[in-house]
C-alpha positions in Angstrom: -47.9 -11.7 -68.2 -50.6 -9.4 -69.5 -53.7 -10.4 -67.3 -52.7 -11.6 -63.8 -55.5 -13.4 -61.8 -56.5 -11.3 -58.6 -54.7 -12.6 -55.4 -56.8 -14.5 -53.1 -57.0 -14.1 -49.2 -54.5 -16.1 -47.1 -57.3 -18.2 -45.8 -58.5 -19.0 -49.2 -55.0 -20.2 -50.4 -54.9 -22.5 -47.3 -58.4 -24.0 -48.1 -57.6 -24.4 -51.8 -54.3 -26.2 -50.9 -55.4 -28.1 -48.0 -54.8 -31.8 -47.5 -56.5 -33.9 -50.4 -56.9 -37.0 -48.0 -56.7 -35.8 -44.3 -54.9 -37.9 -41.8 -56.6 -40.7 -39.7 -57.2 -40.3 -36.1 -56.0 -43.3 -33.9 -59.5 -44.5 -33.6 -60.1 -44.2 -37.3 -56.9 -45.9 -38.3 -57.7 -48.8 -35.9 -61.2 -49.3 -37.3 -60.0 -49.2 -40.7 -57.1 -51.6 -40.0 -59.7 -54.1 -38.5 -61.6 -54.3 -41.8 -58.5 -55.9 -43.4 -59.0 -59.6 -44.2 -55.2 -60.3 -44.2 -55.5 -62.4 -47.3 -53.2 -65.2 -47.6 -52.0 -64.4 -51.0 -51.9 -60.5 -50.4 -52.9 -59.1 -53.8 -52.2 -55.7 -52.4 -48.6 -56.5 -51.6 -48.1 -58.0 -55.2 -49.4 -54.8 -56.7 -47.1 -52.5 -54.8 -43.9 -52.1 -56.7 -41.9 -52.2 -53.4 -43.8 -55.2 -52.1 -44.5 -53.9 -48.7 -45.9 -56.5 -46.4 -49.3 -54.7 -46.3 -51.3 -57.2 -44.3 -48.5 -57.4 -41.6 -48.3 -53.6 -41.1 -52.0 -53.2 -41.0 -52.2 -56.1 -38.4 -49.7 -54.3 -36.3 -51.8 -51.1 -36.4 -54.8 -53.1 -35.0 -52.7 -54.4 -32.2 -51.3 -50.9 -31.3 -47.8 -51.8 -32.4 -47.1 -48.7 -34.5 -43.4 -48.8 -34.3 -43.4 -52.5 -35.4 -45.7 -51.4 -38.2 -43.3 -48.6 -39.4 -40.3 -51.1 -39.3 -42.4 -53.4 -41.4 -42.9 -50.7 -44.0 -39.4 -49.3 -44.0 -38.0 -52.9 -44.7 -39.5 -52.5 -48.2 -39.6 -48.7 -48.9 -37.4 -45.9 -47.6 -39.8 -43.2 -48.8 -43.0 -44.4 -47.4 -44.6 -41.1 -46.6 -44.3 -39.7 -50.0 -45.7 -42.9 -51.4 -48.6 -42.8 -48.9 -49.5 -39.4 -49.9 -48.5 -39.2 -53.7 -48.9 -42.9 -54.9 -51.7 -43.7 -57.4 -52.9 -46.2 -54.8 -56.3 -46.5 -56.7 -54.4 -48.4 -59.5 -51.9 -50.1 -57.3 -52.4 -51.6 -53.7 -55.9 -50.3 -53.2 -56.8 -51.2 -56.7 -56.0 -54.8 -55.9 -57.8 -55.0 -52.7 -60.3 -57.9 -52.6 -63.1 -55.6 -51.4 -63.3 -54.2 -54.9 -64.5 -57.6 -56.1 -67.2 -57.5 -53.4 -68.3 -54.1 -54.5 -67.3 -52.5 -51.3 -64.6 -49.7 -50.7 -61.0 -51.0 -50.5 -58.9 -50.9 -47.4 -57.5 -47.3 -47.3 -54.0 -48.6 -47.5 -52.4 -45.2 -48.4 -54.0 -43.3 -45.5 -53.1 -46.2 -43.0 -49.5 -46.1 -44.1 -49.4 -42.3 -43.8 -50.7 -42.8 -40.2 -48.0 -45.1 -39.2 -45.3 -43.1 -40.6 -46.3 -39.7 -39.5 -46.7 -41.3 -36.0 -43.0 -42.5 -36.5 -41.9 -39.0 -37.2 -43.9 -37.5 -34.4 -42.1 -39.8 -32.0 -38.7 -38.4 -33.1 -37.6 -41.1 -35.4 -36.8 -43.6 -32.7 -34.2 -46.3 -33.6 -35.7 -49.3 -35.3 -33.1 -50.3 -37.7 -29.9 -52.3 -37.3 -26.8 -50.7 -38.7 -23.6 -52.9 -39.5 -20.3 -51.3 -38.6 -18.3 -49.3 -41.2 -16.9 -51.8 -43.8 -14.4 -49.1 -45.2 -16.1 -48.9 -48.6 -17.4 -45.7 -50.1 -20.3 -45.2 -52.5 -21.2 -42.0 -54.4 -24.8 -41.4 -55.3 -25.9 -38.8 -58.0 -29.4 -37.4 -57.0 -31.3 -37.1 -54.0 -34.6 -38.1 -55.2 -36.4 -41.4 -54.1 -34.1 -43.7 -55.9 -31.0 -41.9 -54.4 -32.4 -41.8 -50.9 -33.5 -45.4 -51.0 -30.1 -46.6 -52.3 -28.2 -44.4 -49.7 -30.4 -45.6 -46.8 -29.9 -49.3 -47.7 -26.2 -49.0 -48.2 -25.6 -46.9 -45.0 -27.2 -49.7 -42.9 -25.0 -52.2 -44.6 -21.9 -50.3 -43.4 -21.0 -48.3 -46.3 -19.7 -44.6 -46.3 -22.5 -42.8 -48.5 -22.3 -39.5 -50.1 -25.2 -38.2 -52.2 -24.6 -35.3 -54.6 -27.6 -33.1 -55.4 -27.6 -30.4 -58.0 -30.4 -28.3 -56.3 -30.3 -26.3 -53.1 -32.7 -28.4 -51.3 -32.5 -32.2 -51.5 -35.4 -34.7 -52.2 -35.7 -34.4 -55.8 -39.3 -34.4 -57.3 -40.6 -35.4 -53.8 -39.6 -32.0 -52.4 -40.5 -29.6 -55.3 -42.6 -31.6 -57.9 -45.6 -32.9 -56.2 -48.7 -30.6 -55.8 -48.9 -29.2 -52.2 -52.5 -30.5 -51.7 -51.0 -34.1 -52.0 -47.8 -33.6 -50.0 -46.0 -30.6 -48.4 -42.4 -29.9 -49.0 -41.7 -30.5 -45.3 -42.8 -34.2 -45.6 -40.1 -34.8 -48.1 -37.5 -33.1 -45.9 -38.4 -35.4 -43.1 -37.6 -38.6 -45.2 -34.3 -36.8 -46.1 -33.5 -36.3 -42.5 -34.1 -40.0 -41.6 -31.6 -41.0 -44.4 -29.1 -38.4 -43.1 -29.6 -39.8 -39.6 -27.9 -43.1 -40.9 -24.8 -41.1 -41.5 -25.4 -40.3 -45.2 -23.8 -37.1 -46.3 -25.9 -35.1 -48.7 -23.9 -32.4 -50.6 -26.2 -30.0 -52.3 -25.5 -27.6 -55.1 -23.1 -30.0 -56.7 -23.3 -30.5 -60.3 -21.4 -33.7 -61.4 -19.6 -33.0 -64.5 -19.1 -29.4 -63.5 -18.7 -28.8 -59.8 -17.3 -32.4 -59.5 -15.7 -34.1 -62.6 -17.1 -37.4 -63.5 -13.6 -39.0 -63.3 -12.9 -37.5 -59.9 -16.2 -39.0 -58.7 -15.3 -42.5 -59.9 -11.9 -42.1 -58.3 -13.4 -41.2 -54.8 -15.7 -44.0 -54.5 -15.7 -47.7 -54.7 -19.0 -47.7 -56.6 -21.3 -45.0 -58.1 -25.2 -45.0 -58.2 -26.9 -42.9 -60.9 -30.4 -41.7 -59.5 -30.8 -38.6 -61.6 -34.4 -37.8 -62.6 -35.7 -36.5 -66.0 -34.9 -33.1 -67.4 -37.2 -30.3 -69.0 -40.2 -30.6 -70.9 -39.4 -30.8 -74.7 -40.2 -27.7 -76.7 -43.6 -27.3 -78.4 -41.7 -26.1 -81.5 -44.5 -23.7 -82.4 -44.5 -19.9 -83.0 -44.8 -17.8 -79.7 -43.3 -20.2 -77.4 -40.8 -17.5 -76.3 -43.5 -15.0 -75.2 -43.9 -13.9 -71.6 -46.4 -16.2 -70.0 -45.3 -19.5 -71.3 -43.7 -21.9 -68.8 -43.0 -25.5 -68.3 -45.1 -27.6 -66.0 -42.4 -28.5 -63.5 -41.1 -25.0 -63.2 -44.7 -23.8 -62.5 -45.2 -26.5 -59.9 -41.8 -25.8 -58.3 -42.9 -22.2 -57.9 -46.0 -23.3 -56.3 -44.3 -25.8 -54.0 -41.3 -23.5 -52.9 -42.7 -19.9 -52.9 -45.5 -18.2 -51.0 -48.7 -18.8 -52.9 -49.6 -15.1 -53.1 -46.2 -14.5 -54.9 -46.9 -16.9 -57.7 -48.5 -15.1 -60.7 -51.0 -17.0 -62.7 -52.9 -15.9 -65.7 -56.7 -15.2 -65.5 -57.1 -17.6 -68.3 -54.6 -20.6 -68.6 -54.0 -23.3 -71.2 -52.2 -26.4 -70.1 -50.7 -28.6 -73.0 -50.7 -32.2 -72.4 -53.0 -34.7 -70.5 -50.6 -36.5 -68.0 -50.7 -36.4 -64.3 -48.3 -33.5 -64.3 -50.6 -31.6 -66.6 -53.5 -32.2 -64.2 -51.3 -31.0 -61.2 -50.5 -27.9 -63.1 -54.0 -27.2 -64.2 -55.6 -27.6 -60.8 -52.9 -25.6 -59.0 -53.4 -22.7 -61.5 -57.1 -22.9 -60.8 -56.5 -23.1 -57.0 -54.2 -20.1 -57.3 -57.1 -18.0 -58.7 -57.3 -18.5 -62.4 -60.7 -17.9 -63.5 -60.6 -20.5 -66.5 -58.2 -23.3 -67.1 -58.2 -25.4 -70.2 -56.2 -28.7 -70.9 -55.4 -29.1 -74.5 -54.7 -32.7 -75.7 -54.2 -34.0 -79.2 -55.7 -37.4 -78.6 -58.9 -38.5 -76.8 -59.5 -39.0 -73.1 -59.0 -42.9 -73.8 -55.3 -42.3 -74.6 -54.4 -39.7 -72.2 -51.9 -41.0 -69.5 -53.5 -39.2 -66.6 -55.1 -41.5 -64.0 -58.9 -41.6 -63.9 -59.0 -40.2 -60.3 -56.7 -37.3 -61.4 -59.2 -36.7 -64.3 -62.1 -36.6 -62.0 -60.2 -34.2 -59.6 -59.5 -31.8 -62.5 -63.2 -31.9 -63.7 -64.3 -31.4 -60.1 -62.1 -28.2 -60.1 -63.8 -27.1 -63.2 -61.0 -27.7 -65.6 -62.1 -27.7 -69.3 -60.7 -30.5 -71.4 -60.2 -29.9 -75.3 -59.5 -33.4 -76.4 -58.4 -34.1 -80.2 -57.0 -30.6 -80.2 -53.5 -29.6 -80.8 -51.7 -26.2 -80.4 -50.9 -24.5 -83.6 -49.2 -21.2 -82.4 -49.2 -19.0 -79.3 -50.5 -15.6 -80.0 -49.2 -12.3 -78.7 -46.8 -9.4 -79.0 -44.7 -9.5 -75.9 -46.9 -11.7 -73.8 -49.4 -14.4 -74.3 -52.8 -13.3 -75.6 -54.3 -16.4 -77.0 -53.5 -19.8 -78.4 -54.4 -21.1 -82.0 -55.4 -24.7 -82.1 -56.5 -27.2 -84.6 -58.9 -30.1 -84.3 -57.4 -33.6 -84.7 -58.5 -37.0 -85.7 -57.0 -40.3 -85.0 -55.8 -42.8 -87.7 -56.1 -46.6 -87.3 -53.8 -48.1 -84.5 -50.1 -48.7 -85.7 -48.2 -51.9 -84.8 -47.8 -50.8 -81.2 -51.5 -50.1 -81.0 -50.9 -46.3 -80.9 -53.3 -44.1 -82.9 -51.5 -41.2 -84.6 -53.4 -37.9 -84.4 -53.7 -35.8 -87.6 -55.0 -32.4 -88.1 -58.2 -31.7 -89.7 -57.9 -29.0 -92.4 -59.8 -25.9 -91.8 -60.7 -26.8 -88.2 -58.5 -24.0 -86.6 -59.9 -21.9 -83.7 -58.6 -19.6 -81.1 -58.8 -19.7 -77.3 -58.0 -16.4 -75.4 -55.5 -17.2 -72.7 -52.9 -15.2 -70.7 -50.7 -18.1 -69.8 -49.6 -21.4 -71.3 -48.1 -24.2 -69.4 -46.3 -27.0 -71.2 -46.7 -30.3 -69.8 -46.0 -32.7 -72.7 -43.5 -35.0 -70.7 -39.9 -34.7 -69.9 -36.7 -35.5 -71.6 -33.9 -37.8 -70.2 -30.8 -36.0 -69.2 -28.9 -37.8 -72.1 -26.1 -35.4 -72.4 -25.0 -35.7 -69.0 -25.7 -39.6 -69.0 -23.7 -40.0 -72.2 -20.7 -38.3 -70.7 -20.3 -41.0 -68.2 -17.5 -43.4 -69.4 -18.7 -46.8 -70.5 -22.2 -46.2 -69.7 -24.5 -47.6 -72.5 -27.9 -45.7 -73.2 -30.9 -47.1 -75.3 -32.5 -45.3 -78.1 -34.7 -43.3 -75.6 -31.7 -41.9 -73.7 -32.2 -44.1 -70.7 -29.3 -46.0 -69.1 -29.2 -49.7 -69.8 -28.9 -51.9 -66.6 -28.9 -55.5 -65.7 -32.5 -56.1 -64.5 -31.3 -58.1 -61.4 -28.2 -56.1 -60.2 -29.0 -52.7 -61.6 -25.4 -52.6 -62.9 -24.7 -50.6 -66.0 -22.3 -51.6 -68.8 -19.5 -49.9 -66.5 -19.1 -52.5 -63.6 -18.4 -49.8 -61.2 -21.6 -47.8 -61.9 -25.3 -48.6 -61.2 -28.5 -46.8 -61.9 -32.1 -46.7 -61.1 -35.3 -44.6 -61.2 -36.3 -42.4 -64.1 -32.9 -42.4 -65.7 -33.6 -46.1 -66.5 -37.2 -46.2 -67.0 -38.1 -43.0 -68.7 -40.2 -41.8 -65.9 -42.4 -43.8 -63.7 -43.8 -43.4 -60.2 -42.1 -42.5 -56.9 -42.6 -46.0 -55.8 -40.9 -47.5 -58.7 -37.8 -45.3 -58.1 -37.7 -46.3 -54.4 -37.8 -50.0 -55.5 -34.9 -49.5 -58.0 -32.7 -47.6 -55.4 -33.1 -50.4 -52.8 -32.5 -53.1 -55.4 -29.4 -51.3 -56.8 -28.1 -51.0 -53.2 -28.3 -54.7 -53.0 -26.5 -55.1 -56.3 -23.8 -52.7 -55.3 -23.4 -54.6 -51.8 -23.1 -57.9 -53.8 -20.5 -56.5 -56.3 -18.3 -54.8 -53.6 -18.5 -58.0 -51.4 -17.2 -60.1 -54.3 -14.5 -57.5 -54.9 -13.4 -57.7 -51.1 -13.3 -61.5 -51.4 -11.2 -61.4 -54.4 -8.6 -59.0 -52.6 -8.1 -61.4 -49.8 
């Protein structure tokens, strides 16, 4: 990289990456809990993909029963700390709160959930779960992200011997290395990993299924297998200059910020981020907080079409990120490293049959932005090469695993799947729900098998 942003003082890094939503004190949590109306139809519960009994866990906060509150949460969601900190609560549970209709601030459900779960970990994870005796059945899980952890926790408590296989050195998946540190620290994710391990789940890291362990051997070793693999790398921009020094994928960049000392992560003085999803916002705001003087987000459609949530958009604008809407990168300029990016203005055609408006370039509208770094954030591809290598598992046209919507069983009866590999990439909370439901599907499948063997 040609022009690296000056390093900041240690205390400045700490301020820049400090908690976006600081934790409640005991008094503040109780006061907020007492605001809850305990609605009989609980719209917040319906809006949560894991359907946590929100009214009940909040009621227990107000009565001082924090362990009971934690148990209520865990009955529905095995990664509640991650969800409390990283979930888009504005459009899920808090977005459904009836206080919004009254024109008042919604109950801060995410912060209340965080308060309860952090209290649980501070108390040393006391036993609040019932575990059935070993039933002699074994389940292998591929991936230790939220889907894999949820599936593993649920099955372990049902008496199964569970082994999770993780390709990376550190478990936890995207929860560990893919969430901006001002939302959630790596240590928080690892606490949730430790809880799952405390149930007897064995997590083997640096194991590549298909390489370190053959797929056939995996299927022979276990009575059932759950695929909880996440998505892969960002697709190529397929433009000139993409190979230059200073071009990096958004998830690779976020992983550096999450796993290395902030002072050791180099960022350009001027940075362009391609794409306008939530990951793009994370990458852009992190670059700015690392010391970049100017950060641009370049998106070929308008702010109406961008997939980033409104609160993420507002956060980026607050950080001084400059948005170039209806703009597409044409080439990255530079000799050995990035010196600029040539862009072209776009216009949107009429909506197609799916309601999507196709962007087309405006002839003669090219212009150049001087930047030292380009971060690619145009989505992620499914790990279709790996998934297609698994016998008798069918993929759809997008490369996602096809499953039964109730049992999460694939077209191979012995294999189940959930999370990003079946939905193409949603929220952590969706993956947590899939993992739990798939565990129930696996339990039903293996229970039926056991009955047939008698």
